[in-house]
Structure formats: structure tokens, C-alpha cells
C-alpha positions in Angstrom: 0.1 0.0 -0.3 1.5 3.1 -1.2 0.8 6.6 0.6 0.7 10.0 -1.2 3.6 12.0 -1.2 1.9 14.5 0.9 1.1 12.0 3.7 4.7 10.9 3.5 5.8 14.5 4.0 3.6 14.7 6.9 4.9 11.5 8.4 8.4 12.3 7.8 8.1 15.8 9.6 6.3 13.8 12.6 9.3 11.2 12.8 11.6 13.9 13.0 9.6 15.9 15.8 9.0 12.5 18.0 12.3 11.3 17.8 14.3 14.4 18.3 11.7 15.1 21.6 12.2 11.2 22.8 16.2 11.7 22.1 16.5 15.0 23.8 14.3 14.0 26.6 16.5 10.6 27.4 19.7 12.6 26.9 18.6 15.1 29.3 17.6 12.7 31.9 20.8 10.9 31.7 22.6 14.0 31.9 20.8 15.2 35.0 22.0 12.1 36.4 25.6 12.9 36.4 26.3 10.2 33.5 28.1 12.9 31.2 29.8 10.5 29.1 27.0 8.1 28.8 24.3 10.8 27.8 26.9 12.1 24.8 27.3 8.7 23.6 23.6 8.0 23.6 23.0 11.1 21.9 25.8 10.4 18.8 24.3 6.8 18.6 20.7 7.7 19.0 21.2 10.6 16.5 22.8 8.0 14.1 20.0 5.7 14.5 17.4 8.4 14.0 19.1 9.3 10.8 19.6 5.6 9.6 15.9 5.0 9.7 15.2 8.3 8.1 17.0 7.3 5.3 15.6 4.0 5.3 11.9 4.7 5.6 11.8 8.3 3.6 14.5 8.6 1.4 15.0 5.1 -0.2 12.1 4.8 -3.2 9.8 2.0 -2.7 10.6 -1.0 -5.1 7.7 -3.2 -4.2 6.5 -3.4 -7.9 9.1 -5.5 -8.8 10.2 -3.8 -12.0 13.6 -4.7 -12.8 15.5 -3.3 -14.7 14.0 -0.1 -14.2 14.5 0.5 -17.8 15.7 -1.3 -20.8 19.1 0.1 -22.3 19.5 0.4 -25.8 22.6 -1.6 -25.9 23.3 -5.1 -24.6 24.3 -5.5 -21.0 27.8 -3.5 -20.4 27.9 -2.1 -23.8 27.9 1.6 -24.4 25.9 3.8 -26.7 28.3 6.2 -28.9 26.8 8.9 -30.9 26.7 9.0 -34.5 29.0 12.1 -34.5 31.6 10.5 -32.3 32.1 7.6 -34.9 31.0 9.3 -38.2 28.2 7.0 -38.6 24.9 7.7 -39.5 23.2 6.1 -36.5 24.6 5.7 -32.9 26.1 2.4 -32.2 26.9 0.4 -29.3 30.6 -0.5 -28.4 32.3 -2.9 -25.9 34.7 -0.7 -23.8 35.0 -3.5 -20.9 35.4 -6.4 -23.1 32.6 -8.8 -21.9 32.0 -10.5 -25.1 32.9 -14.2 -25.1 33.3 -13.9 -28.8 36.4 -11.5 -29.1 36.4 -12.4 -33.0 32.9 -10.7 -33.7 32.8 -7.9 -31.4 36.2 -6.5 -30.3 37.0 -4.5 -27.0 37.2 -0.7 -27.9 39.8 1.6 -26.3 37.8 4.5 -25.4 40.7 7.0 -26.0 40.6 5.7 -29.7 37.0 5.8 -30.8 36.9 3.7 -34.1 35.6 5.8 -37.0 33.0 4.6 -39.5 35.6 4.9 -42.4 37.9 2.5 -40.8 38.3 -0.7 -42.3 37.8 -2.9 -39.0 34.7 -0.6 -37.9 32.2 -3.4 -38.1 34.1 -5.6 -35.6 34.1 -2.9 -33.1 30.6 -2.0 -33.0 27.1 -3.7 -32.1 24.0 -2.3 -34.2 20.7 -3.1 -33.1 18.6 -3.3 -36.4 15.1 -1.9 -36.7 12.5 -4.2 -37.1 11.3 -5.2 -40.6 7.7 -4.3 -41.8 5.4 -7.0 -41.2 7.7 -8.4 -38.6 5.9 -9.3 -35.0 7.6 -8.0 -31.9 8.1 -11.9 -30.9 10.0 -12.3 -34.2 11.9 -9.3 -33.9 12.9 -10.0 -30.3 13.9 -13.6 -31.3 16.2 -12.3 -34.2 17.9 -9.6 -32.0 18.3 -12.3 -29.3 20.2 -14.7 -31.5 22.4 -11.5 -32.8 23.3 -10.9 -29.0 23.9 -14.5 -28.2 26.1 -14.9 -31.5 28.1 -11.8 -30.3 28.9 -13.6 -26.9 26.7 -11.1 -25.2 23.8 -11.1 -22.7 20.7 -8.3 -22.6 18.8 -8.3 -19.5 15.1 -7.7 -20.0 15.1 -8.4 -23.9 16.9 -12.0 -24.0 16.0 -13.9 -20.8 
């Protein structure tokens, strides 16, 4: 059950007020009993605990819906999208700067300091291009075709090829 953002903000403000008041009262009582070291430690540990639970309960987004990954990347896993103006190509391409391909003879690792250009003779061995779907092709056929190309290149693509 999700609460509205306004309700969450009210709860957050109540949380800060109640926790600060309770911690302050406990530290004050401890201090009045001439337990200064204990009250300082209690204040530090209590403030840390309050901060920890504030982050945990109010600042980390709720991911109960189970959507993972939160988006589908335009490139297979660990490949980077490189703009067309960087390579001199007519469209953006995916390049492997990490060396994750298990088929290095199909998709070679790219040196980020020397991006291959479309005019290079070995340009196609450094790029992975996701082809657009053909007219009349179903999404299942397109997905299967794309996954076969991904697997042939020794790659994986979470959310697309599972």
C-alpha cells in the first residue's frame, strides 16, 4: 500500500519531531543523573540511528512493484551507446569498452581513447548495431532475431533476452 507524497511528508515531519523529542528527553535525563559520558554517547548513537531509519523509511524509493531493470538499455549489457557524430556513422552504435564479449573475434574491445571511425576498415568488428524491425515483423520475431544476434556476439541483454 503506497501513501501519497503529501502524507509521506507529514509522516516524515512527525518522525523528526517525535524522535528528536524522545532522544532529547532521554539524553537530558541521563545528563541530570551525572552520567555525562553516557549521555553524549547516547546522543551520538541515537542521532545516528534516527538518521539511518530516516533514510531507510523516507528517502530510499519503494521498489515493491518488482520492475527490474527500471529501464531497458538501448545496448546489450555492459555495452555503451556511442553517438553518431563521435564515430562518423549515420546512427548511434553500441561499443564494448569493458571487454565482456565471449566472442572477441565477433565483437572486439574498444579503446575509449581511440574510438573507431565509420571510415575505418575494421569498424564493423568494434560495433554492435541493433537493427530496426522489418515491416510486417511481429515483436516476438524481432525479439528472437535480436536475441540470436546478441548471443552470437557473446553478449547478454537483461530484460530483452532472458
